[in-house]
N, C-alpha and C positions, 0 to 999 in steps of 0.2 A: 458357526458361533461367532458372535462379535461381542467385544467388551467396550463400553464407553464409560468415561469417568471425568468429572470436573475436578479441578484442583484449585484450592484456595491457598494463596501464599501472601506473605507480606510483600507489598510492591517494592521493587528496587529498580533503579534506572537500568534500561536495557543497553546492551552493547550497541554502539553505532555501527553503521555498515562498514566503515573503513576498518574497524577493529576485527569484524567478523571475516572480511575478505583477507585480512592479514593472516588469520588462522588458516584459511583455505590455502593460501599461497605457500605457507610454511609446510603444511602437511603434504601437499602435492609434491613439493620439491624434495622433501626428505624421503618420501616413499617411492619416488619414480624409478629408482634403480632396482627395486625388487618386485614390485607388484605385477610386472609383466612376465616374470619368469615362472610360468605355470608348471605345476607338477604333472607328469604324464604317467598314467598307470592303466593297464588293461585297455589300451586304445582310447582312453578318455583323458581330458585335461581337467585339472583342479587348480584352485586359486594358489597364488604364490605367497601372498601376504599372510603371515601366520600359517604357513604351509602345514597341511595335514589336519587342521582343526575342524574343517567343515567337510562332511563325508559325501556331499553330492557334487557332481561335475559342474563346470562352468562353460562347456563347449557349446557349439551351435545346436546340437540335438537337445541338450538340457535347456537351452534358452527357448527353444520352440515349445518344450513342455511347460515351462514357466509361463509363457505368453498364452498358451491354451488354457491353463488353469486360471490365469488372471481373467481372461475373457469370460470363462464359464462363471466365475464369481460375479463379475459385473452384470451378467444377464440375470442372475438370481437377485441381485440388489437393484434391478431396474436402472442400471447405469449410474447409480449413485456411487460416488467415490468414498463418501463417508456418511454416517447417519447421525453423528454427534450434532447437537443443535448449535452450530456455530458457523459463521462465515469467516474462515481463517485468513490471516494475512501473512503469517510466517509458519511454514509447514516443514516438518521433518519426516521423511520416509525412511525408516530403519529397515535394512535388508532390501534395498531397492531392486536388486536383481538386474533385469534388463532395463529398468527405469521407466517402464511403460506407464505405471500408475503416476509417477512423479511428472512425467511429460504431459500426460492428459490433464492433470490438475493445474500445472503451470499454464497450459493453453486455456483452460477453463477460467482461470483467475489471473489475467495478465498483470494485475497490480500486486499480486502476492509474491513473496520470496519463498521459493521452494528449494529444499536441500535433500538430496538422496544419498545415503551412505551404504556402503557394502564392502565386503572383502575383495571383490573382483571388479576390475575396471572394464566391464563388458558392455557398458552403456554406450549409446551412440554419441558422436561428437556434434552432430547437428541437432541442437536443442533450443528451446525457447530461451530468450535472454534473461528471464527471471528465474532460471533454474541452474543449479550447479550440482555436480556429483563429486563426492569425496570418498576416499578409502578410509574405512574405520571399522574396528571390531566392536560391536555393541556390547561385548562382555568386558571391555575395558572402560575406564572412566571417561565420560563424555566431556573432555576438556574444551573450554571455550563456548559452551552452549548454555551457560547459566541464564535462566529466565529469557530465553531467546525466542521460543516458539509458542504458538497458541493451538497447534494441532500436531500431535505425534502419532504416526500411523505405522502399523505392521500388517503383513499379509503372508499367509502360508509359512510362518516362521516356526511355530510350535517349539518343541524342545530340541528340534534338529539344529536350529540356528541360534536359539537363545538358551544358554545353559542354566541361567538362573533368572526367573521372572521376578523374584524379589529384588535382585540387583537392577534389572531393567526398570522396574517401577520406581526404584530409588533415584536412578539417573534421570528418568523421564520427569519425575516430580521437580527435580532441581532445574531441569531444562525448560520447563513450561512457564510462561508468563501467568500472572494472576488471571483466573477464570479460564485457563487453558484446558484442553481435553486430550486424552490419549485414547486411541481406538485400535484394538487388535482384531483383525479379521482372520480368524484361524479355523482350521479343520481338525477333527478328531479322526485320525487315520485308521478307520475300521469300516466294515461294510454292514449296513443295516437294511432291513426291509420291514415295513410296518405290518404287512399282512401275515408273514410267516418268517421265522428265523432262517437266515441263509444256512444251507447244509454245513454242518461242522466239519465234514470231510472234504469240502470243496477246496480246490487248489487256491482260489483267491482268499478264502478265509484263512487257510493255512499260511499263505504268503504274508498276510497282514499280521498274523500272530508272530511269525518268525521275524518279520521285519522289525516289529516293535521290540522283540526279544533281543535282536542284534543291536539295535540302538541302545537299549538298556545296558547291554554289556559294554558299550562304548561311552557310557555316562550321559546318554542323550535319550530323547523320547519323541515319538511321533503322535502321542496321545495328547489330548487337550481337555482339561476339566474346568468348565466355566465357573463352578462354585469355588474351586480353589483359587482361580485367578481373581475372582471378585474379592475374596478375603485378602489376598496378597495386595491388591490395590488399596483396600481400606486400611490395611496395616501400615501403608506408606503415606497415608494422609489424604488419599483421594475421597471425594464425596460424590453423590449422585451416580453410583456405580450400577450398571445394569448389563444383563446378558440377553442377546436376541438370537433365537434358534432358527436355522434355515436347513433345508435339505438340498445338498448338492447331488443331483441325479447322476447315476452311472448308466449311460445308454439312452436311447431315444424313446423310452417308455412313457414319459409325461404327455398329457394331452395338450397342455398350454404350450404355445409355440416357443416362448422364451425359455421355459424350463426344458423343453425338448432339445432346443439348440444347445443349452448348457450341458445337458446330459451327453449329447453327441461329442461336444468338445472335451468334456471331462473323460469320457471313455477313450477318445483318441489320445489324450495326454497320458493316460495310464498305459494303454497298449504300446505306444511308441516310447514312453519314458520310463517304463518299469525297470529296464536294464540299468539305466543311470541311477535310479533310486536304490537299486539293490546291490550293485557291485561291491562297494566298500563295506556295506552293512553285513552282507552275507560272508564275504571273503575274510574280512577282518573281525567283525563282531561275532560271527557264528563259526568261523574257521571252516567254512564249506569249501569244496573244490568247485571251480567254475562250471565244469560239466554238470555237476549235480544241480547247481543253481539254474543253469540254462534249461534243464528239463522241467523244473518247477515253473519257470517263467513261461515256457511254451504251453504248459497246462493252464496257467492263469489266463493267458491270452485267448486260448481256445474257449474256456468257460465263459469269460466275460463277453466275448464276441457273440455268443449264442444264448446268453442267460435270459430267461423269460421272467425272472423276478424283478420287482420294482426296487432295485438296489439304489442306495444313496449313501453319501458320506456326510455325517453331521458337520454342520458349519456354524 
């Protein structure tokens, strides 16, 4: 699922580059003492800034999962980084993760200014000169970004990373220049098959239901409702709002090569990354014992590895 929306605002002068860089220097200096102090739990590391807020790890295994899911989405979108009808010059990537989207876009448009923000400083240091990374919590007020960007992007955030889309769109509207666009490339974390419904007693269906239940108990969600997001956009002043539906395959079942590769990468990301996705959600959100969770995850891996259904995740 993707959301795109144009925003109309009364034009005001943009901040100059020196003012913006000053913001970056200030935030980097003030946060440097804490952001690298990662939380360790169950053999995984988690962000130090606003410790405990985000339930997924930030270690190398989780970074590999994020990169695999990013590549699978790029294949489905035919290597487009955005579908909004704009050639952006100032771009904000919210929840940049490993920074791969922001790096690719900065390379693609050397004249653009690209900013990636996240809770964790896990991005590489060797980056294009027109790109900068900052530590920021998207649930806090976006200070210093007023009318600065013409494209704001998210990917795989859902309600796991964004606690309030109403607040997100409010801040995005303020941060966009006149005629700017916001695009959310999101998934609805559940398993679908167009030919027949996945067995209700399958381990992967049960895992998805429990995962979402655990997130709900933590005040989060892995689900994504396009129609609700469209209405939230409109209520904040956006126009030209649209949703575009795609299937993110699970496994190598598609005939078309790009979709087949996307399915293989998505399956690998799920098989290798499901432990990181589950640990805090099941142990804290559902109060499970780890041994109980590991048995379910083993069953999920077995079923997904040999599943003959045409499974996909709505995107």
